[in-house]
N, CA and C atoms as an extended XYZ file, in Angstrom:
462
Properties=species:S:1:pos:R:3:atomname:S:1:resname:S:1:resid:I:1 pbc="F F F"
N         4.485        8.034      -11.059 N   UNK     1
C         5.654        7.187      -11.183 CA  UNK     1
C         5.393        5.754      -10.406 C   UNK     1
N         4.634        5.849       -9.266 N   UNK     2
C         4.357        4.635       -8.657 CA  UNK     2
C         3.449        3.703       -9.520 C   UNK     2
N         2.554        4.222      -10.226 N   UNK     3
C         1.749        3.464      -11.187 CA  UNK     3
C         2.611        2.892      -12.172 C   UNK     3
N         3.573        3.563      -12.741 N   UNK     4
C         4.485        3.190      -13.832 CA  UNK     4
C         5.324        1.992      -13.217 C   UNK     4
N         5.817        2.083      -12.017 N   UNK     5
C         6.671        1.118      -11.333 CA  UNK     5
C         5.702       -0.199      -11.117 C   UNK     5
N         4.521        0.047      -10.628 N   UNK     6
C         3.625       -1.132      -10.519 CA  UNK     6
C         3.372       -1.874      -11.688 C   UNK     6
N         3.040       -1.142      -12.676 N   UNK     7
C         2.772       -1.654      -14.000 CA  UNK     7
C         3.832       -2.569      -14.529 C   UNK     7
N         5.043       -2.145      -14.306 N   UNK     8
C         6.172       -2.946      -14.722 CA  UNK     8
C         6.334       -4.245      -13.808 C   UNK     8
N         6.368       -3.981      -12.516 N   UNK     9
C         6.396       -5.140      -11.616 CA  UNK     9
C         5.357       -6.175      -11.598 C   UNK     9
N         4.066       -5.771      -11.954 N   UNK    10
C         2.963       -6.714      -12.035 CA  UNK    10
C         3.103       -7.631      -13.169 C   UNK    10
N         3.896       -7.425      -14.209 N   UNK    11
C         4.142       -8.386      -15.289 CA  UNK    11
C         4.782       -9.650      -14.733 C   UNK    11
N         4.464      -10.789      -15.515 N   UNK    12
C         5.165      -11.956      -15.222 CA  UNK    12
C         6.681      -11.847      -15.394 C   UNK    12
N         7.439      -12.544      -14.634 N   UNK    13
C         8.813      -12.503      -14.609 CA  UNK    13
C         9.449      -12.651      -16.032 C   UNK    13
N         8.855      -13.507      -16.847 N   UNK    14
C         9.358      -13.649      -18.219 CA  UNK    14
C         9.151      -12.361      -19.025 C   UNK    14
N         8.177      -11.604      -18.860 N   UNK    15
C         8.028      -10.402      -19.455 CA  UNK    15
C         9.016       -9.400      -19.082 C   UNK    15
N         9.168       -9.232      -17.697 N   UNK    16
C         9.941       -8.219      -17.093 CA  UNK    16
C        11.476       -8.512      -17.672 C   UNK    16
N        11.952       -9.733      -17.669 N   UNK    17
C        13.346      -10.011      -18.085 CA  UNK    17
C        13.548       -9.684      -19.646 C   UNK    17
N        12.434       -9.554      -20.471 N   UNK    18
C        12.732       -9.196      -21.770 CA  UNK    18
C        13.330       -7.765      -21.861 C   UNK    18
N        13.006       -6.948      -20.845 N   UNK    19
C        13.364       -5.522      -20.868 CA  UNK    19
C        14.520       -5.232      -19.919 C   UNK    19
N        15.306       -6.245      -19.673 N   UNK    20
C        16.394       -6.075      -18.667 CA  UNK    20
C        17.825       -6.252      -19.426 C   UNK    20
N        18.754       -5.534      -18.983 N   UNK    21
C        20.095       -5.739      -19.487 CA  UNK    21
C        20.990       -5.739      -18.140 C   UNK    21
N        21.767       -6.586      -17.910 N   UNK    22
C        22.724       -6.710      -16.802 CA  UNK    22
C        21.697       -6.698      -15.528 C   UNK    22
N        20.480       -7.197      -15.578 N   UNK    23
C        19.651       -7.139      -14.401 CA  UNK    23
C        18.873       -5.910      -14.086 C   UNK    23
N        18.935       -4.846      -14.930 N   UNK    24
C        18.351       -3.598      -14.708 CA  UNK    24
C        17.487       -3.381      -15.798 C   UNK    24
N        15.996       -2.919      -15.494 N   UNK    25
C        15.051       -2.636      -16.433 CA  UNK    25
C        15.441       -1.474      -17.294 C   UNK    25
N        15.248       -1.501      -18.454 N   UNK    26
C        15.474       -0.508      -19.545 CA  UNK    26
C        14.358        0.440      -19.735 C   UNK    26
N        13.206        0.211      -19.271 N   UNK    27
C        11.879        0.891      -19.311 CA  UNK    27
C        11.418        1.226      -20.654 C   UNK    27
N        11.818        0.421      -21.680 N   UNK    28
C        11.291        0.612      -22.982 CA  UNK    28
C        10.143       -0.282      -23.331 C   UNK    28
N         9.602       -0.946      -22.367 N   UNK    29
C         8.440       -1.757      -22.588 CA  UNK    29
C         7.106       -0.886      -22.950 C   UNK    29
N         7.161        0.291      -22.761 N   UNK    30
C         6.115        1.304      -23.077 CA  UNK    30
C         6.732        2.529      -23.420 C   UNK    30
N         6.776        3.105      -24.594 N   UNK    31
C         7.314        4.418      -24.935 CA  UNK    31
C         6.783        5.602      -24.056 C   UNK    31
N         5.558        5.546      -23.690 N   UNK    32
C         4.954        6.556      -22.968 CA  UNK    32
C         5.655        6.651      -21.451 C   UNK    32
N         5.973        5.352      -20.976 N   UNK    33
C         6.468        5.124      -19.754 CA  UNK    33
C         7.946        5.742      -19.664 C   UNK    33
N         8.663        5.559      -20.834 N   UNK    34
C         9.965        6.126      -20.899 CA  UNK    34
C         9.911        7.779      -20.954 C   UNK    34
N         8.926        8.314      -21.517 N   UNK    35
C         8.821        9.657      -21.530 CA  UNK    35
C         8.483       10.193      -20.166 C   UNK    35
N         7.504        9.587      -19.443 N   UNK    36
C         7.209        9.955      -18.108 CA  UNK    36
C         8.409        9.771      -17.141 C   UNK    36
N         9.146        8.771      -17.432 N   UNK    37
C        10.351        8.499      -16.468 CA  UNK    37
C        11.436        9.777      -16.749 C   UNK    37
N        11.516       10.125      -17.970 N   UNK    38
C        12.506       11.260      -18.279 CA  UNK    38
C        12.112       12.593      -17.672 C   UNK    38
N        10.796       12.826      -17.674 N   UNK    39
C        10.206       13.924      -17.175 CA  UNK    39
C        10.320       13.912      -15.736 C   UNK    39
N        10.058       12.846      -15.049 N   UNK    40
C        10.179       12.682      -13.538 CA  UNK    40
C        11.657       12.978      -13.176 C   UNK    40
N        12.557       12.346      -13.900 N   UNK    41
C        13.993       12.453      -13.565 CA  UNK    41
C        14.431       13.905      -13.621 C   UNK    41
N        14.027       14.633      -14.692 N   UNK    42
C        14.411       15.971      -14.854 CA  UNK    42
C        13.925       16.775      -13.707 C   UNK    42
N        12.606       16.573      -13.267 N   UNK    43
C        12.045       17.356      -12.177 CA  UNK    43
C        12.861       16.958      -10.893 C   UNK    43
N        13.204       15.736      -10.585 N   UNK    44
C        13.911       15.377       -9.335 CA  UNK    44
C        15.269       16.009       -9.357 C   UNK    44
N        15.948       15.950      -10.627 N   UNK    45
C        17.135       16.574      -10.735 CA  UNK    45
C        17.154       18.139      -10.450 C   UNK    45
N        16.162       18.742      -10.865 N   UNK    46
C        15.936       20.246      -10.583 CA  UNK    46
C        15.851       20.444       -9.172 C   UNK    46
N        14.941       19.618       -8.473 N   UNK    47
C        14.757       19.682       -6.975 CA  UNK    47
C        16.139       19.487       -6.267 C   UNK    47
N        16.872       18.565       -6.750 N   UNK    48
C        18.185       18.226       -6.029 CA  UNK    48
C        19.156       19.497       -6.173 C   UNK    48
N        19.279       20.025       -7.443 N   UNK    49
C        20.063       21.156       -7.466 CA  UNK    49
C        19.676       22.392       -6.694 C   UNK    49
N        18.224       22.511       -6.633 N   UNK    50
C        17.737       23.587       -5.760 CA  UNK    50
C        18.051       23.353       -4.369 C   UNK    50
N        17.883       22.130       -3.775 N   UNK    51
C        18.267       21.801       -2.447 CA  UNK    51
C        19.689       22.017       -2.134 C   UNK    51
N        20.533       21.733       -3.137 N   UNK    52
C        21.970       21.918       -2.889 CA  UNK    52
C        22.360       23.338       -2.714 C   UNK    52
N        21.625       24.218       -3.550 N   UNK    53
C        21.779       25.666       -3.354 CA  UNK    53
C        21.383       26.190       -1.890 C   UNK    53
N        20.348       25.637       -1.445 N   UNK    54
C        19.734       26.108       -0.160 CA  UNK    54
C        20.781       25.557        0.816 C   UNK    54
N        21.198       24.351        0.729 N   UNK    55
C        22.120       23.798        1.738 CA  UNK    55
C        23.438       24.501        1.724 C   UNK    55
N        23.942       24.824        0.578 N   UNK    56
C        25.154       25.740        0.470 CA  UNK    56
C        25.069       27.033        1.206 C   UNK    56
N        23.945       27.614        1.051 N   UNK    57
C        23.742       28.932        1.677 CA  UNK    57
C        23.610       28.705        3.090 C   UNK    57
N        22.858       27.609        3.597 N   UNK    58
C        22.842       27.287        4.990 CA  UNK    58
C        24.027       27.140        5.691 C   UNK    58
N        24.998       26.771        4.970 N   UNK    59
C        26.426       26.543        5.547 CA  UNK    59
C        27.288       27.896        5.484 C   UNK    59
N        26.744       28.904        4.844 N   UNK    60
C        27.403       30.201        4.966 CA  UNK    60
C        28.190       30.344        3.635 C   UNK    60
N        27.931       29.453        2.658 N   UNK    61
C        28.667       29.712        1.392 CA  UNK    61
C        27.771       30.348        0.229 C   UNK    61
N        28.396       30.456       -0.892 N   UNK    62
C        27.636       30.919       -2.071 CA  UNK    62
C        26.756       29.660       -2.456 C   UNK    62
N        25.688       30.089       -3.149 N   UNK    63
C        24.667       28.945       -3.363 CA  UNK    63
C        25.218       27.968       -4.314 C   UNK    63
N        26.265       28.306       -5.111 N   UNK    64
C        26.787       27.297       -5.931 CA  UNK    64
C        28.057       26.498       -5.344 C   UNK    64
N        28.184       26.576       -4.112 N   UNK    65
C        29.373       26.038       -3.480 CA  UNK    65
C        29.416       24.469       -3.804 C   UNK    65
N        28.267       23.731       -3.523 N   UNK    66
C        28.343       22.344       -3.701 CA  UNK    66
C        28.613       22.030       -5.216 C   UNK    66
N        27.945       22.635       -5.991 N   UNK    67
C        28.159       22.265       -7.517 CA  UNK    67
C        29.530       22.696       -7.969 C   UNK    67
N        30.073       23.732       -7.422 N   UNK    68
C        31.430       24.115       -7.798 CA  UNK    68
C        32.433       23.044       -7.135 C   UNK    68
N        32.277       22.705       -6.056 N   UNK    69
C        33.255       21.734       -5.460 CA  UNK    69
C        33.141       20.358       -6.058 C   UNK    69
N        31.955       19.890       -6.375 N   UNK    70
C        31.778       18.550       -6.866 CA  UNK    70
C        31.633       18.552       -8.548 C   UNK    70
N        31.445       19.652       -9.116 N   UNK    71
C        31.274       19.612      -10.559 CA  UNK    71
C        30.059       18.949      -11.008 C   UNK    71
N        30.033       18.530      -12.158 N   UNK    72
C        28.775       17.900      -12.749 CA  UNK    72
C        28.596       16.609      -12.182 C   UNK    72
N        27.398       16.285      -11.701 N   UNK    73
C        27.193       15.002      -10.969 CA  UNK    73
C        26.196       14.191      -11.795 C   UNK    73
N        26.437       12.944      -11.592 N   UNK    74
C        25.411       12.011      -12.346 CA  UNK    74
C        24.036       11.870      -11.551 C   UNK    74
N        23.071       11.287      -12.202 N   UNK    75
C        21.898       10.980      -11.605 CA  UNK    75
C        21.570        9.570      -11.893 C   UNK    75
N        21.078        8.810      -10.897 N   UNK    76
C        20.733        7.444      -11.073 CA  UNK    76
C        19.332        7.340      -10.655 C   UNK    76
N        18.564        6.468      -11.487 N   UNK    77
C        17.135        6.267      -11.137 CA  UNK    77
C        16.915        4.835      -11.049 C   UNK    77
N        16.206        4.337       -9.988 N   UNK    78
C        15.832        2.893       -9.951 CA  UNK    78
C        14.448        2.837       -9.182 C   UNK    78
N        13.832        1.832       -9.641 N   UNK    79
C        12.426        1.696       -9.021 CA  UNK    79
C        12.410        0.204       -8.381 C   UNK    79
N        11.995        0.402       -7.156 N   UNK    80
C        11.624       -0.844       -6.356 CA  UNK    80
C        10.127       -1.008       -6.117 C   UNK    80
N         9.700       -2.111       -5.832 N   UNK    81
C         8.265       -2.200       -5.618 CA  UNK    81
C         8.122       -3.434       -4.384 C   UNK    81
N         7.561       -2.954       -3.418 N   UNK    82
C         7.343       -3.839       -2.262 CA  UNK    82
C         5.922       -3.973       -2.158 C   UNK    82
N         5.309       -5.092       -2.589 N   UNK    83
C         3.952       -5.368       -2.543 CA  UNK    83
C         3.578       -5.698       -0.979 C   UNK    83
N         2.245       -5.375       -0.643 N   UNK    84
C         1.785       -5.807        0.641 CA  UNK    84
C         1.982       -7.197        0.942 C   UNK    84
N         2.163       -7.503        2.161 N   UNK    85
C         2.399       -9.032        2.425 CA  UNK    85
C         1.640       -9.272        3.727 C   UNK    85
N         1.215      -10.558        3.906 N   UNK    86
C         0.579      -11.061        5.026 CA  UNK    86
C         1.690      -11.567        6.103 C   UNK    86
N         2.904      -11.513        5.622 N   UNK    87
C         3.860      -12.069        6.541 CA  UNK    87
C         5.163      -11.061        6.468 C   UNK    87
N         4.982       -9.893        7.181 N   UNK    88
C         5.962       -8.838        7.115 CA  UNK    88
C         7.371       -9.351        7.761 C   UNK    88
N         7.296      -10.337        8.551 N   UNK    89
C         8.555      -10.829        9.175 CA  UNK    89
C         9.411      -11.542        8.044 C   UNK    89
N         8.838      -11.796        6.855 N   UNK    90
C         9.599      -12.469        5.842 CA  UNK    90
C        10.174      -11.488        4.828 C   UNK    90
N         9.889      -10.174        4.996 N   UNK    91
C        10.348       -9.092        4.112 CA  UNK    91
C        11.785       -8.953        4.418 C   UNK    91
N        12.516       -8.692        3.235 N   UNK    92
C        13.862       -8.319        3.308 CA  UNK    92
C        14.101       -6.934        2.689 C   UNK    92
N        14.554       -6.081        3.626 N   UNK    93
C        14.812       -4.674        3.188 CA  UNK    93
C        16.287       -4.574        2.849 C   UNK    93
N        16.693       -3.369        2.741 N   UNK    94
C        18.123       -3.006        2.661 CA  UNK    94
C        18.859       -3.186        3.915 C   UNK    94
N        20.117       -3.645        3.858 N   UNK    95
C        20.896       -3.649        5.087 CA  UNK    95
C        21.392       -2.293        5.444 C   UNK    95
N        21.937       -1.997        6.800 N   UNK    96
C        22.343       -0.878        7.151 CA  UNK    96
C        23.277       -0.364        6.139 C   UNK    96
N        23.042        0.905        5.562 N   UNK    97
C        23.981        1.519        4.669 CA  UNK    97
C        23.873        2.996        4.560 C   UNK    97
N        24.818        3.589        3.950 N   UNK    98
C        24.812        5.013        3.781 CA  UNK    98
C        24.823        5.198        2.238 C   UNK    98
N        24.403        6.328        1.527 N   UNK    99
C        24.442        6.580        0.315 CA  UNK    99
C        25.761        7.417       -0.013 C   UNK    99
N        26.509        7.146       -1.066 N   UNK   100
C        27.850        7.806       -1.275 CA  UNK   100
C        27.588        9.207       -1.896 C   UNK   100
N        26.418        9.467       -2.236 N   UNK   101
C        26.230       10.752       -3.040 CA  UNK   101
C        26.013       11.939       -2.028 C   UNK   101
N        25.482       13.054       -2.578 N   UNK   102
C        25.088       14.194       -1.941 CA  UNK   102
C        23.721       14.012       -1.178 C   UNK   102
N        22.811       13.738       -2.109 N   UNK   103
C        21.484       13.629       -1.664 CA  UNK   103
C        20.706       12.378       -2.362 C   UNK   103
N        19.976       11.694       -1.653 N   UNK   104
C        19.084       10.664       -2.382 CA  UNK   104
C        17.550       11.137       -2.144 C   UNK   104
N        16.876       11.217       -3.273 N   UNK   105
C        15.569       11.635       -3.270 CA  UNK   105
C        14.694       10.493       -3.783 C   UNK   105
N        13.701       10.007       -3.027 N   UNK   106
C        12.902        8.898       -3.564 CA  UNK   106
C        11.441        9.167       -3.188 C   UNK   106
N        10.590        8.670       -4.086 N   UNK   107
C         9.164        8.755       -3.951 CA  UNK   107
C         8.705        7.582       -3.204 C   UNK   107
N         8.120        7.791       -2.065 N   UNK   108
C         7.909        6.721       -1.164 CA  UNK   108
C         6.591        6.003       -1.592 C   UNK   108
N         6.643        4.651       -1.473 N   UNK   109
C         5.481        3.806       -1.916 CA  UNK   109
C         4.632        3.585       -0.706 C   UNK   109
N         3.412        4.023       -0.739 N   UNK   110
C         2.553        3.946        0.408 CA  UNK   110
C         2.137        2.517        0.759 C   UNK   110
N         2.418        1.532       -0.256 N   UNK   111
C         2.040        0.209        0.141 CA  UNK   111
C         3.118       -0.457        1.091 C   UNK   111
N         4.166        0.195        1.224 N   UNK   112
C         5.194       -0.276        2.244 CA  UNK   112
C         5.440        1.102        3.171 C   UNK   112
N         4.437        1.351        4.012 N   UNK   113
C         4.411        2.618        4.700 CA  UNK   113
C         5.445        2.822        5.700 C   UNK   113
N         6.222        1.792        6.124 N   UNK   114
C         7.179        1.901        7.357 CA  UNK   114
C         8.710        1.850        6.769 C   UNK   114
N         9.336        2.908        7.119 N   UNK   115
C        10.803        2.851        6.744 CA  UNK   115
C        11.393        2.896        8.099 C   UNK   115
N        12.683        2.577        7.955 N   UNK   116
C        13.528        2.581        9.332 CA  UNK   116
C        14.852        3.312        9.074 C   UNK   116
N        15.242        4.027       10.056 N   UNK   117
C        16.701        4.675       10.045 CA  UNK   117
C        17.389        4.141       11.202 C   UNK   117
N        18.658        4.046       11.054 N   UNK   118
C        19.452        3.488       12.029 CA  UNK   118
C        20.164        4.675       12.735 C   UNK   118
N        19.882        4.995       14.058 N   UNK   119
C        20.382        6.081       14.773 CA  UNK   119
C        20.704        5.619       16.087 C   UNK   119
N        21.969        6.006       16.602 N   UNK   120
C        22.327        5.750       17.987 CA  UNK   120
C        22.224        4.175       18.378 C   UNK   120
N        22.679        3.341       17.386 N   UNK   121
C        22.795        1.973       17.599 CA  UNK   121
C        21.427        1.210       17.699 C   UNK   121
N        20.347        1.895       17.149 N   UNK   122
C        18.988        1.384       17.194 CA  UNK   122
C        18.272        1.706       15.964 C   UNK   122
N        17.326        0.922       15.578 N   UNK   123
C        16.333        1.261       14.493 CA  UNK   123
C        15.212        1.985       14.873 C   UNK   123
N        14.913        3.073       14.238 N   UNK   124
C        13.774        3.916       14.472 CA  UNK   124
C        12.793        3.910       13.288 C   UNK   124
N        11.450        3.703       13.689 N   UNK   125
C        10.442        3.744       12.591 CA  UNK   125
C        10.318        5.204       12.090 C   UNK   125
N        10.052        5.144       10.828 N   UNK   126
C         9.796        6.440       10.091 CA  UNK   126
C         8.702        6.279        9.155 C   UNK   126
N         7.603        6.913        9.350 N   UNK   127
C         6.346        6.708        8.386 CA  UNK   127
C         6.075        8.060        7.644 C   UNK   127
N         6.671        8.116        6.552 N   UNK   128
C         6.345        9.369        5.723 CA  UNK   128
C         5.019        9.261        5.230 C   UNK   128
N         4.478       10.537        4.874 N   UNK   129
C         3.163       10.619        4.184 CA  UNK   129
C         3.111        9.811        2.907 C   UNK   129
N         1.934        9.269        2.554 N   UNK   130
C         1.851        8.597        1.333 CA  UNK   130
C         2.171        9.467        0.227 C   UNK   130
N         2.874        8.824       -0.850 N   UNK   131
C         3.312        9.537       -2.040 CA  UNK   131
C         4.135       10.675       -1.768 C   UNK   131
N         4.966       10.682       -0.612 N   UNK   132
C         5.784       11.899       -0.468 CA  UNK   132
C         7.113       11.627       -1.048 C   UNK   132
N         7.980       12.640       -1.139 N   UNK   133
C         9.399       12.421       -1.569 CA  UNK   133
C        10.089       12.437       -0.177 C   UNK   133
N        11.027       11.444       -0.126 N   UNK   134
C        11.862       11.352        0.939 CA  UNK   134
C        13.327       11.797        0.642 C   UNK   134
N        13.908       12.658        1.450 N   UNK   135
C        15.203       13.085        1.023 CA  UNK   135
C        16.182       12.631        2.142 C   UNK   135
N        17.260       11.913        1.698 N   UNK   136
C        18.293       11.418        2.587 CA  UNK   136
C        19.631       12.114        2.356 C   UNK   136
N        20.262       12.435        3.447 N   UNK   137
C        21.695       12.961        3.210 CA  UNK   137
C        22.617       11.883        2.943 C   UNK   137
N        23.568       12.158        2.074 N   UNK   138
C        24.551       11.156        1.569 CA  UNK   138
C        25.883       11.586        2.250 C   UNK   138
N        26.734       10.647        2.035 N   UNK   139
C        28.200       10.831        2.556 CA  UNK   139
C        28.809       12.127        2.159 C   UNK   139
N        28.744       12.401        0.858 N   UNK   140
C        29.323       13.520        0.368 CA  UNK   140
C        28.928       14.805        0.948 C   UNK   140
N        27.676       14.889        1.133 N   UNK   141
C        27.135       16.015        1.949 CA  UNK   141
C        27.675       16.203        3.280 C   UNK   141
N        27.612       15.016        4.046 N   UNK   142
C        28.091       14.949        5.359 CA  UNK   142
C        29.574       15.497        5.418 C   UNK   142
N        30.368       14.987        4.563 N   UNK   143
C        31.834       15.420        4.408 CA  UNK   143
C        31.877       16.870        4.079 C   UNK   143
N        31.100       17.376        2.999 N   UNK   144
C        31.243       18.751        2.616 CA  UNK   144
C        30.716       19.699        3.767 C   UNK   144
N        29.868       19.268        4.563 N   UNK   145
C        29.218       20.086        5.596 CA  UNK   145
C        30.043       20.102        6.877 C   UNK   145
N        31.129       19.245        6.927 N   UNK   146
C        31.886       18.993        8.197 CA  UNK   146
C        30.955       18.428        9.241 C   UNK   146
N        30.005       17.553        8.799 N   UNK   147
C        29.245       16.910        9.761 CA  UNK   147
C        27.970       17.719       10.296 C   UNK   147
N        27.781       18.892        9.702 N   UNK   148
C        26.612       19.573       10.034 CA  UNK   148
C        25.294       18.893        9.575 C   UNK   148
N        25.439       18.332        8.443 N   UNK   149
C        24.405       17.541        7.885 CA  UNK   149
C        24.883       16.055        8.004 C   UNK   149
N        24.023       15.125        8.540 N   UNK   150
C        24.422       13.713        8.878 CA  UNK   150
C        23.575       12.857        8.017 C   UNK   150
N        24.159       11.832        7.397 N   UNK   151
C        23.430       10.738        6.863 CA  UNK   151
C        22.587       10.022        7.957 C   UNK   151
N        21.535        9.236        7.438 N   UNK   152
C        20.677        8.594        8.490 CA  UNK   152
C        21.286        7.584        9.336 C   UNK   152
N        22.496        7.071        9.114 N   UNK   153
C        23.109        6.059        9.898 CA  UNK   153
C        24.116        6.562       10.874 C   UNK   153
N        24.402        7.796       10.787 N   UNK   154
C        25.526        8.523       11.669 CA  UNK   154
C        24.946        8.453       13.129 C   UNK   154
């Protein structure tokens, strides 16, 4: 997936814009890319549902607790690419935020090895293994768990 994202982002801006609607890539620039994206999304969705079952059980509920409470949930995919830079002080990352969903699962890009989480009024460095999946707790899970699971900004 990282290669797919890089292949798209390495194109000139004019080429990338041909495949965008409302500013979001449609990923139809290469039919095999679209197939790979669908396969990846399905597998990430399966992982998310499995994790929800484990989390439900860890809270002392039936494994379908989260899915029963929330019903069918949507899935959103996006790809960002942060190339290596000689001036890291000029990089702009996301501002302090929480995710409104249950879980956020993302494939970490090793070319941007350092992530940060905001905890206890300070930024902490977080360096996941290259090509690892990072799983963040969202606002809905924090609420459903009564705060036993906390988002990375709490």
